[in-house]
DSSP file (Angstrom, degrees, kcal/mol; ACC not computed):
  #  RESIDUE AA STRUCTURE BP1 BP2  ACC     N-H-->O    O-->H-N    N-H-->O    O-->H-N    TCO  KAPPA ALPHA  PHI   PSI    X-CA   Y-CA   Z-CA
    1    1 A X              0   0    0      0, 0.0    20,-3.0     0, 0.0     2,-0.4   0.000 360.0 360.0 360.0 137.3   16.1    2.0    3.1
    2    2 A X  E     -A   20   0A   0     18,-0.3     2,-0.3    20,-0.0    18,-0.2  -0.992 360.0-160.4-130.8 130.8   15.5    5.6    1.9
    3    3 A X  E     -A   19   0A   0     16,-2.9    16,-3.8    -2,-0.4     2,-0.4  -0.681  16.0-138.5 -98.4 161.7   14.9    6.9   -1.6
    4    4 A X  E     -A   18   0A   0     -2,-0.3     2,-0.4    14,-0.2    14,-0.2  -0.947  10.8-163.4-124.7 146.5   15.5   10.5   -2.6
    5    5 A X  E     -A   17   0A   0     12,-2.6    12,-3.5    -2,-0.4     2,-0.6  -0.989  11.1-147.0-125.4 134.3   13.5   12.8   -4.8
    6    6 A X  E     -A   16   0A   0     -2,-0.4     2,-0.6    10,-0.2    10,-0.2  -0.913  10.6-156.3-104.3 121.3   14.8   16.0   -6.3
    7    7 A X  E     -A   15   0A   0      8,-3.5     8,-2.4    -2,-0.6     2,-0.6  -0.864   9.0-169.2 -99.5 117.4   12.2   18.8   -6.6
    8    8 A X        +     0   0    0     -2,-0.6     2,-0.4     6,-0.2     6,-0.1  -0.936   6.8 178.3-111.8 120.0   13.1   21.3   -9.3
    9    9 A X    >   -     0   0    0     -2,-0.6     3,-2.1     3,-0.3    -2,-0.0  -0.973  40.3 -96.9-121.5 134.2   11.0   24.5   -9.4
   10   10 A X  T 3  S+     0   0    0     -2,-0.4     3,-0.1     1,-0.3    -2,-0.0  -0.182 107.0   5.7 -50.8 133.6   11.8   27.3  -11.9
   11   11 A X  T 3  S+     0   0    0      1,-0.2     2,-0.3    -3,-0.0    -1,-0.3   0.660 113.7  99.2  64.0  20.1   13.9   30.1  -10.4
   12   12 A X  S <  S-     0   0    0     -3,-2.1    -3,-0.3     3,-0.0    -1,-0.2  -0.946  81.3 -98.7-132.0 156.8   14.4   28.2   -7.2
   13   13 A X        -     0   0    0     -2,-0.3    -4,-0.1     1,-0.1    -6,-0.1  -0.484  49.3-101.2 -69.9 139.6   17.1   26.1   -5.7
   14   14 A X        -     0   0    0     -2,-0.2     2,-0.5    -6,-0.1    -6,-0.2  -0.325  34.6-147.3 -59.7 142.4   16.6   22.3   -6.1
   15   15 A X  E     -A    7   0A   0     -8,-2.4    -8,-3.5    -3,-0.1     2,-0.6  -0.959   0.6-149.4-114.1 131.6   15.3   20.6   -3.0
   16   16 A X  E     -A    6   0A   0     -2,-0.5     2,-0.5   -10,-0.2   -10,-0.2  -0.892  15.2-164.5 -99.5 125.1   16.3   17.0   -2.2
   17   17 A X  E     -A    5   0A   0    -12,-3.5   -12,-2.6    -2,-0.6     2,-0.4  -0.939  13.2-137.6-114.5 127.2   13.6   15.1   -0.3
   18   18 A X  E     -A    4   0A   0     -2,-0.5     2,-0.6   -14,-0.2   -14,-0.2  -0.705  16.4-166.1 -83.1 130.8   14.3   11.9    1.6
   19   19 A X  E     -A    3   0A   0    -16,-3.8   -16,-2.9    -2,-0.4     2,-0.1  -0.919  14.3-140.9-120.1 103.8   11.5    9.3    1.1
   20   20 A X  E     -A    2   0A   0     -2,-0.6     2,-0.6   -18,-0.2   -18,-0.3  -0.415  12.4-143.5 -65.7 135.4   11.7    6.4    3.6
   21   21 A X        +     0   0    0    -20,-3.0     3,-0.1    -2,-0.1    -1,-0.1  -0.883  19.9 179.3-101.8 123.1   10.9    3.1    1.9
   22   22 A X        -     0   0    0     -2,-0.6     2,-0.3     1,-0.2    -1,-0.1   0.203  59.0 -46.7-111.2  16.8    9.0    0.8    4.2
   23   23 A X        -     0   0    0    -22,-0.1    -1,-0.2     1,-0.1     0, 0.0  -0.960  65.8 -70.4 151.9-166.8    8.5   -2.2    1.9
   24   24 A X  S    S-     0   0    0     -2,-0.3    -1,-0.1    -3,-0.1    -3,-0.0   0.255  82.7 -81.7-108.3  10.6    7.4   -3.3   -1.5
   25   25 A X  S    S+     0   0    0     -3,-0.0     3,-0.5     0, 0.0     4,-0.4  -0.049 121.3  77.7 115.4 -32.1    3.7   -2.6   -1.3
   26   26 A X     >  +     0   0    0      1,-0.2     4,-2.7     2,-0.2     5,-0.2   0.549  69.7  86.6 -86.9  -6.7    2.6   -5.7    0.5
   27   27 A X  H  > S+     0   0    0      1,-0.2     4,-2.2     2,-0.2    -1,-0.2   0.849  87.5  52.6 -62.1 -32.8    3.8   -4.5    3.9
   28   28 A X  H  > S+     0   0    0     -3,-0.5     4,-2.1     2,-0.2    -1,-0.2   0.908 110.4  47.0 -69.2 -41.0    0.5   -2.7    4.5
   29   29 A X  H  > S+     0   0    0     -4,-0.4     4,-2.4     2,-0.2    -2,-0.2   0.922 112.7  49.6 -64.3 -44.1   -1.5   -5.8    3.8
   30   30 A X  H  X S+     0   0    0     -4,-2.7     4,-2.3     1,-0.2    -2,-0.2   0.899 110.0  50.9 -63.2 -40.4    0.8   -7.9    6.1
   31   31 A X  H  X S+     0   0    0     -4,-2.2     4,-2.3    -5,-0.2    -1,-0.2   0.897 110.3  49.5 -63.9 -40.1    0.5   -5.3    8.9
   32   32 A X  H  X S+     0   0    0     -4,-2.1     4,-2.5     2,-0.2    -2,-0.2   0.898 109.2  52.1 -67.1 -39.6   -3.3   -5.4    8.6
   33   33 A X  H  X S+     0   0    0     -4,-2.4     4,-2.8     1,-0.2    -2,-0.2   0.934 110.6  48.3 -59.7 -45.4   -3.3   -9.2    8.7
   34   34 A X  H  X S+     0   0    0     -4,-2.3     4,-2.6     1,-0.2    -2,-0.2   0.900 110.1  51.7 -62.8 -40.2   -1.2   -9.0   11.9
   35   35 A X  H  X S+     0   0    0     -4,-2.3     4,-1.6     2,-0.2    -1,-0.2   0.919 111.9  47.0 -60.8 -43.0   -3.5   -6.4   13.4
   36   36 A X  H  X>S+     0   0    0     -4,-2.5     5,-2.7     2,-0.2     4,-0.5   0.929 112.6  48.7 -64.6 -45.4   -6.5   -8.7   12.7
   37   37 A X  H ><5S+     0   0    0     -4,-2.8     3,-1.1     1,-0.2    -2,-0.2   0.918 111.0  49.9 -61.9 -43.3   -4.8  -11.8   14.1
   38   38 A X  H 3<5S+     0   0    0     -4,-2.6    -1,-0.2     1,-0.3    -2,-0.2   0.829 113.2  47.3 -63.9 -30.9   -3.8  -10.0   17.2
   39   39 A X  H 3<5S-     0   0    0     -4,-1.6    -1,-0.3    -5,-0.2    -2,-0.2   0.461 114.4-116.5 -89.5  -1.5   -7.4   -8.7   17.7
   40   40 A X  T <<5 +     0   0    0     -3,-1.1     2,-0.2    -4,-0.5    -3,-0.2   0.686  64.3 149.6  75.1  17.4   -8.9  -12.1   17.0
   41   41 A X      < -     0   0    0     -5,-2.7    -1,-0.3    -6,-0.2    -2,-0.1  -0.582  40.7-162.6 -84.9 146.2  -10.6  -10.9   13.9
   42   42 A X  S    S+     0   0    0     -2,-0.2     2,-0.3     1,-0.2    -1,-0.1   0.467  79.8  35.6 -98.7  -6.4  -11.3  -13.2   10.9
   43   43 A X  S    S-     0   0    0     -7,-0.1     2,-0.2     5,-0.0    -1,-0.2  -0.998  81.5-116.8-150.3 143.8  -11.9  -10.2    8.6
   44   44 A X        -     0   0    0      3,-0.6     5,-0.1    -2,-0.3   -11,-0.0  -0.570   6.3-150.1 -81.5 141.2  -10.5   -6.7    8.2
   45   45 A X  S    S+     0   0    0     -2,-0.2     3,-0.4     1,-0.1    -1,-0.1   0.754  99.8  55.5 -75.4 -25.6  -12.7   -3.6    8.6
   46   46 A X  S    S+     0   0    0      1,-0.3     2,-0.4   -14,-0.1    -1,-0.1   0.936 127.7  11.3 -73.4 -47.4  -10.5   -1.8    6.1
   47   47 A X  S    S-     0   0    0      4,-0.0    -3,-0.6     3,-0.0    -1,-0.3  -0.823  84.1-157.9-132.9  91.8  -10.9   -4.4    3.3
   48   48 A X    >>  -     0   0    0     -2,-0.4     4,-2.0    -3,-0.4     3,-0.6  -0.208  32.0-103.8 -68.1 163.4  -13.7   -6.8    4.1
   49   49 A X  H 3> S+     0   0    0      1,-0.2     4,-2.8     2,-0.2     5,-0.2   0.873 119.9  57.1 -55.9 -42.0  -13.9  -10.3    2.4
   50   50 A X  H 3> S+     0   0    0      1,-0.2     4,-2.0     2,-0.2    -1,-0.2   0.880 107.5  48.4 -59.5 -37.8  -16.7   -9.2    0.1
   51   51 A X  H <> S+     0   0    0     -3,-0.6     4,-2.4     2,-0.2    -1,-0.2   0.910 111.0  50.1 -68.2 -42.4  -14.5   -6.4   -1.3
   52   52 A X  H  X S+     0   0    0     -4,-2.0     4,-2.4     1,-0.2    -2,-0.2   0.926 111.6  48.3 -60.7 -45.5  -11.6   -8.7   -1.8
   53   53 A X  H  X S+     0   0    0     -4,-2.8     4,-2.4     1,-0.2    -1,-0.2   0.890 110.4  51.9 -63.4 -39.2  -13.8  -11.2   -3.7
   54   54 A X  H  X S+     0   0    0     -4,-2.0     4,-2.1    -5,-0.2    -1,-0.2   0.914 110.3  48.2 -63.2 -43.3  -15.2   -8.4   -5.8
   55   55 A X  H  X S+     0   0    0     -4,-2.4     4,-2.5     1,-0.2    -2,-0.2   0.922 111.8  49.5 -62.6 -44.6  -11.7   -7.2   -6.7
   56   56 A X  H  X S+     0   0    0     -4,-2.4     4,-2.4     2,-0.2    -2,-0.2   0.884 109.4  51.6 -64.9 -38.3  -10.6  -10.7   -7.6
   57   57 A X  H  X S+     0   0    0     -4,-2.4     4,-2.1     2,-0.2    -1,-0.2   0.908 110.4  49.3 -63.7 -41.4  -13.7  -11.3   -9.8
   58   58 A X  H  X S+     0   0    0     -4,-2.1     4,-2.2     2,-0.2    -2,-0.2   0.927 111.6  48.5 -62.9 -44.6  -12.9   -8.1  -11.6
   59   59 A X  H  X S+     0   0    0     -4,-2.5     4,-2.5     1,-0.2    -2,-0.2   0.880 109.5  53.1 -63.6 -38.3   -9.3   -9.1  -12.2
   60   60 A X  H  X S+     0   0    0     -4,-2.4     4,-1.8     1,-0.2    -1,-0.2   0.901 109.1  49.5 -62.3 -40.6  -10.4  -12.5  -13.4
   61   61 A X  H  < S+     0   0    0     -4,-2.1    -2,-0.2     2,-0.2    -1,-0.2   0.897 110.8  49.5 -65.1 -40.6  -12.7  -10.9  -15.9
   62   62 A X  H  < S+     0   0    0     -4,-2.2    -2,-0.2     1,-0.2    -1,-0.2   0.924 111.5  48.6 -63.5 -44.3   -9.9   -8.6  -17.1
   63   63 A X  H  <        0   0    0     -4,-2.5    -1,-0.2     1,-0.3    -2,-0.2   0.835 360.0 360.0 -66.5 -31.5   -7.5  -11.6  -17.5
   64   64 A X     <        0   0    0     -4,-1.8    -1,-0.3    -5,-0.2    -2,-0.2   0.491 360.0 360.0 -71.0 360.0  -10.2  -13.5  -19.4
């Protein structure tokens, strides 16, 4: 799937830029999980468990 963006700059011809869409946002997380599983890792170096827990605690506080 490809989205398009039209770039309009004053006194220039519009440019249409193709932007390939590779998912809905969770594709990066899913790819990292697969990389970890294939490597036998229980935790990602990109987003370690402590960071995930910290983010979730912050979100819980916001929701409260």
